[in-house]
Structures are given as structure tokens and as C-alpha cells.
ZAKOL-199695 format. One line per 3 residues: number of its first residue (from 1); their letters; for each residue z, x, y of N, C-alpha, C, O. Coordinates in nm, 4 decimals, decimal comma, always signed. Each point is the difference from the previous one (the first is absolute). Layout:
ZAKOL-199695
NUM) a) Z/X/Y/Z/X/Y/Z/X/Y/Z/X/Y ~ ...
This chain:
ZAKOL-199695
1) mal) -0,1106/-1,3064/+9,6498/+0,0736/+0,1224/-0,0106/-0,0006/+0,0487/-0,1453/-0,0097/+0,1199/-0,0261 ~ +0,0191/-0,2052/-0,0587/+0,0035/+0,0212/-0,1508/-0,1346/+0,0661/-0,0400/-0,0076/+0,0978/-0,0743 ~ -0,0975/-0,1611/+0,1313/-0,1302/+0,0556/-0,0336/-0,0208/+0,1280/+0,0475/-0,0598/+0,0826/-0,0689
4) krk) +0,1098/-0,0524/+0,1982/-0,0177/+0,1345/+0,0483/+0,0747/+0,1097/-0,0795/-0,0507/+0,1078/-0,0311 ~ +0,1819/-0,1487/+0,0005/+0,0769/+0,0837/-0,0850/-0,0784/+0,0389/-0,1367/-0,0120/+0,1152/-0,0416 ~ -0,0356/-0,2241/-0,0165/-0,0746/+0,0181/-0,1296/-0,1229/+0,0950/+0,0182/-0,0246/+0,0886/-0,0818
7) mmq) -0,0488/-0,1107/+0,1891/-0,1055/+0,0934/+0,0305/+0,0363/+0,1436/+0,0351/-0,0776/+0,0922/-0,0254 ~ +0,1908/-0,0741/+0,0813/+0,0449/+0,1326/+0,0323/+0,0457/+0,0740/-0,1358/-0,0097/+0,1216/-0,0167 ~ +0,0572/-0,2059/-0,0708/+0,0501/+0,0593/-0,1277/-0,1155/+0,0332/-0,0979/+0,0194/+0,0538/-0,1090
10) cyp) -0,1467/-0,0917/+0,1585/-0,1190/+0,0428/-0,0844/-0,0360/+0,1414/+0,0096/-0,0821/+0,0497/-0,0771 ~ +0,1440/+0,0206/+0,1746/-0,0436/+0,1340/+0,0262/+0,1183/+0,1003/-0,0032/+0,0366/+0,0620/+0,0998 ~ +0,0221/-0,0505/-0,2261/+0,1281/+0,0834/-0,0112/-0,0215/+0,1513/+0,0515/+0,0915/+0,0622/+0,0539
13) tqy) -0,2208/-0,0077/-0,0751/-0,0107/+0,1423/+0,0590/+0,0021/+0,0094/+0,1441/+0,0150/+0,1095/+0,0540 ~ -0,0297/-0,2215/+0,0156/+0,0128/-0,0045/+0,1453/+0,1355/-0,0414/+0,0531/+0,0175/-0,0280/+0,1186 ~ +0,0780/+0,0250/-0,2107/+0,1396/-0,0414/+0,0486/+0,0548/+0,0739/+0,1177/+0,0552/-0,0669/+0,0873
16) pti) -0,0635/+0,1974/-0,0740/+0,0466/+0,0711/+0,1058/-0,0555/-0,0521/+0,1399/+0,0714/-0,0012/+0,1003 ~ -0,1932/-0,0384/-0,1007/-0,0620/-0,0680/+0,1206/+0,0314/-0,1305/+0,0217/+0,0367/-0,0391/+0,1108 ~ -0,0484/-0,0396/-0,2150/+0,0159/-0,1488/+0,0026/+0,1471/-0,0306/+0,0310/+0,0281/-0,1042/+0,0592
19) amf) +0,0664/+0,1910/-0,0968/+0,1465/-0,0208/+0,0198/+0,0295/-0,0047/+0,1519/+0,1072/-0,0467/+0,0385 ~ -0,1998/+0,0942/+0,0494/+0,0314/-0,0047/+0,1385/-0,0277/-0,1313/+0,0656/+0,0286/-0,0234/+0,1175 ~ -0,0875/-0,0640/-0,2017/-0,0454/-0,1279/+0,0610/+0,0946/-0,1140/-0,0613/+0,0545/+0,0126/-0,1096
22) sag) -0,0416/-0,1190/+0,1874/+0,0813/-0,1119/-0,0525/-0,0897/-0,1079/-0,0527/-0,1092/-0,0197/+0,0534 ~ +0,1491/-0,0492/-0,1528/-0,0722/-0,0996/-0,0626/+0,0426/-0,1336/+0,0740/-0,0604/-0,1046/-0,0238 ~ +0,1565/+0,1095/+0,1061/+0,0530/-0,1228/+0,0795/-0,0459/+0,0011/+0,1415/+0,0212/-0,0988/+0,0703
25) lek) -0,0844/+0,2064/-0,0221/-0,0485/-0,0077/+0,1364/-0,1416/+0,0143/+0,0171/-0,0543/+0,1010/-0,0448 ~ -0,0160/-0,1936/+0,1067/-0,1505/+0,0050/+0,0082/-0,0260/+0,0054/+0,1457/+0,0444/-0,0886/+0,0729 ~ -0,1162/+0,1908/-0,0244/-0,0396/+0,0222/+0,1489/-0,1527/-0,0156/+0,0042/-0,0692/+0,0524/-0,0872
28) frl) +0,0209/-0,1172/+0,1780/-0,1415/-0,0189/+0,0391/-0,0228/+0,0423/+0,1395/+0,0895/-0,0047/+0,0843 ~ -0,2169/+0,0487/-0,0584/-0,0417/+0,0304/+0,1270/-0,1490/-0,0349/+0,0134/-0,0733/+0,0090/-0,0985 ~ +0,0322/-0,0444/+0,2047/-0,1416/-0,0201/+0,0209/-0,0882/+0,1332/-0,0126/+0,0233/+0,0955/+0,0740
31) apl) -0,1120/-0,0924/-0,1573/-0,0849/+0,1224/-0,0049/-0,0829/+0,0000/+0,1119/-0,0490/-0,1044/+0,0432 ~ +0,0255/+0,2378/+0,0181/-0,0800/+0,0286/+0,1039/-0,1402/-0,0386/-0,0293/-0,0385/-0,0014/-0,1170 ~ -0,0410/-0,0304/+0,2156/-0,1486/-0,0176/-0,0145/-0,0621/+0,1179/-0,0555/+0,0379/+0,1079/+0,0455
34) hdf) -0,1304/-0,1087/-0,1398/-0,0794/+0,1050/-0,0385/-0,1499/-0,0239/+0,0021/-0,0372/-0,1155/-0,0206 ~ -0,0485/+0,2041/+0,0415/-0,1346/-0,0066/-0,0109/-0,0423/+0,0591/-0,1317/-0,0160/+0,1218/-0,0066 ~ -0,0024/-0,1940/-0,0931/-0,0150/+0,0534/-0,1246/-0,1542/+0,0480/-0,0211/-0,0374/+0,0486/-0,1067
37) akl) -0,0451/-0,0664/+0,2148/-0,1358/+0,0594/-0,0077/-0,0004/+0,1399/+0,0564/-0,1074/+0,0600/+0,0043 ~ +0,2194/-0,0018/+0,0400/+0,0016/+0,1295/+0,0420/+0,1127/+0,0880/-0,0915/+0,1061/-0,0478/-0,0402 ~ -0,1431/+0,1593/+0,0209/+0,0954/+0,0934/-0,0736/+0,1385/+0,0211/+0,0846/+0,0024/+0,0033/+0,1230
40) pna) +0,0982/+0,0088/-0,1964/+0,1306/+0,0402/+0,0679/+0,0018/+0,1458/+0,0296/-0,0833/+0,0754/-0,0503 ~ +0,1723/-0,0360/+0,1272/+0,0283/+0,1374/+0,0481/-0,1260/+0,0798/+0,0422/-0,0185/+0,1170/-0,0337 ~ -0,0622/-0,1857/+0,1063/-0,1258/+0,0613/+0,0373/-0,0758/+0,0614/-0,1069/-0,0556/+0,1084/+0,0177
43) gkl) +0,0498/-0,1704/-0,1268/-0,0798/+0,0505/-0,1333/+0,0718/+0,1128/-0,0599/-0,0568/+0,0546/-0,0946 ~ +0,1761/-0,0070/+0,1330/+0,0778/+0,1096/-0,0766/+0,0836/-0,0704/-0,1068/+0,1134/-0,0422/+0,0225 ~ -0,1811/+0,0311/-0,1498/+0,0605/-0,0984/-0,0973/+0,0655/+0,0911/-0,1001/-0,0663/+0,0866/-0,0572
46) fye) +0,1975/-0,1041/+0,0341/+0,0805/+0,0636/-0,0991/-0,0685/-0,0182/-0,1400/-0,0172/+0,0981/-0,0723 ~ -0,0216/-0,2237/+0,0343/-0,0432/-0,0246/-0,1254/-0,1250/+0,0791/-0,0425/-0,0250/+0,0251/-0,1179 ~ -0,0503/+0,0119/+0,2197/-0,1246/+0,0855/-0,0281/+0,0389/+0,1383/-0,0448/-0,0829/+0,0707/-0,0574
49) trp) +0,2071/-0,0285/+0,0813/+0,0422/+0,1284/-0,0478/+0,0602/+0,0073/-0,1410/+0,0441/+0,1044/-0,0479 ~ -0,0455/-0,2250/-0,0162/+0,0532/-0,0140/-0,1284/-0,1040/-0,0437/-0,0905/-0,0970/-0,0571/+0,0498 ~ +0,1024/+0,0770/-0,1903/-0,1026/-0,0319/-0,0888/+0,0290/-0,1484/-0,0497/+0,0135/-0,0269/-0,1194
52) wgm) -0,0057/-0,0599/+0,2140/+0,0151/-0,1433/-0,0328/-0,1219/-0,0827/+0,0008/+0,0020/-0,1178/-0,0357 ~ -0,1106/+0,1799/+0,0771/-0,1295/-0,0833/+0,0049/-0,0241/-0,0843/+0,1042/-0,0890/-0,0849/-0,0042 ~ +0,1678/+0,1029/+0,1057/-0,0076/-0,0842/+0,1236/-0,0589/+0,0907/+0,1141/+0,0431/+0,1133/+0,0217
55) tga) -0,1413/-0,1699/+0,0470/-0,0553/+0,0674/+0,1230/+0,0000/-0,1022/+0,1122/+0,0236/-0,1194/-0,0184 ~ -0,0524/+0,1754/+0,1386/+0,0048/-0,0906/+0,1116/-0,1247/-0,0886/+0,0043/+0,0023/-0,1067/+0,0614 ~ -0,1140/+0,1511/-0,1278/-0,1077/-0,0988/-0,0122/+0,0302/-0,1094/-0,1047/-0,0402/-0,1154/+0,0143
58) rwl) +0,1119/+0,1563/-0,1189/+0,0333/-0,0982/-0,0910/+0,0919/-0,0987/+0,0445/-0,0159/-0,1182/-0,0306 ~ +0,1201/+0,1612/+0,1072/+0,0913/-0,0873/+0,0612/-0,0706/-0,0969/+0,0979/+0,0328/-0,1187/+0,0021 ~ -0,1308/+0,1685/+0,0802/-0,0615/-0,0991/+0,0935/-0,0712/-0,1084/-0,0851/+0,0092/-0,1198/+0,0267
61) nla) -0,0739/+0,1643/-0,1206/-0,0841/-0,0942/-0,0879/+0,0978/-0,0989/-0,0575/-0,0191/-0,1207/+0,0143 ~ +0,1222/+0,1677/-0,0781/+0,0990/-0,0920/-0,0578/+0,0656/-0,1053/+0,0975/+0,0171/-0,1182/-0,0299 ~ +0,0174/+0,1757/+0,1496/+0,0546/-0,0745/+0,0974/-0,0823/-0,1016/+0,0449/+0,0485/-0,1114/+0,0193
64) dra) -0,1882/+0,1373/+0,0041/-0,1045/-0,0924/+0,0536/-0,0227/-0,1154/-0,1099/-0,0112/-0,1176/+0,0348 ~ +0,0052/+0,1570/-0,1665/-0,0090/-0,0999/-0,0965/+0,1183/-0,0888/-0,0038/-0,0189/-0,1213/-0,0086 ~ +0,1428/+0,1708/+0,0143/+0,1244/-0,0842/-0,0082/+0,0006/-0,0921/+0,1268/+0,0344/-0,1179/-0,0084
67) ind) -0,0721/+0,1737/+0,1221/+0,0002/-0,0902/+0,1269/-0,0939/-0,1185/-0,0223/+0,0372/-0,1161/+0,0165 ~ -0,1723/+0,1534/-0,0585/-0,0980/-0,1029/-0,0282/+0,0391/-0,1024/-0,1006/-0,0260/-0,1191/+0,0173 ~ +0,0980/+0,1712/-0,1391/+0,0554/-0,0933/-0,0891/+0,1034/-0,0943/+0,0598/-0,0016/-0,1193/-0,0301
70) lvg) +0,0965/+0,1728/+0,1189/+0,1111/-0,0834/+0,0616/-0,0663/-0,1020/+0,0894/+0,0373/-0,1173/-0,0012 ~ -0,1378/+0,1614/+0,0809/-0,0655/-0,0901/+0,1065/-0,0670/-0,1145/-0,0851/+0,0064/-0,1180/+0,0344 ~ -0,0694/+0,1600/-0,1451/-0,0698/-0,1078/-0,0757/+0,1000/-0,1047/-0,0630/-0,0232/-0,1209/-0,0019
73) qaa) +0,1289/+0,1761/-0,0461/+0,1093/-0,0880/-0,0599/+0,0619/-0,0909/+0,1118/+0,0449/-0,1112/-0,0279 ~ -0,0441/+0,1570/+0,1434/+0,0722/-0,0702/+0,1102/-0,0904/-0,1166/+0,0489/+0,0431/-0,1033/+0,0511 ~ -0,1846/+0,1352/-0,0750/-0,0930/-0,1079/+0,0510/-0,0157/-0,1057/-0,1052/-0,0428/-0,1112/+0,0309
76) a) +0,0754/+0,1413/-0,1531/-0,0176/-0,0969/-0,1139/+0,0982/-0,1148/+0,0124/+0,0009/-0,0898/-0,0842
């Protein structure tokens, strides 16, 4: 809890948002299964409408590389 409070204090400009969260309560849930080889939202990607340098093609390439790296690490 002390570490979480310390991390939250690192972002003073975000205080209005961070103040809504408790440092003493931690909730977890199982993440749903995702197929990272397919684009989300039927390929309608919000980040492609912004000048962030991310495209669906780039996402698929990065996801494929990450999956291959993780599989390689698990086999080692």
C-alpha cells in the first residue's frame, strides 16, 4: 500500500483523477481472452485518427513480435 501511495504521488497533475482511487484497496479480475492477431473493433481504430504514429498494420506486427518473444521465453 505504501508503494502504491508513493506511485500515485508521482503524478500531481493527475490528482483529480487519482483521488478517486484508494491506495488501500486492490481489485483484480481475469482479463477476457483476446486474439491479438486480429484488430479490435472490426478494424475501426481510434488511434489511427490521431497523429500518434500507430496504425492497425503496425499494431499487428508489434503484437506478433511480442507473442513470438513470449513464446520463445516460455520455451527456454
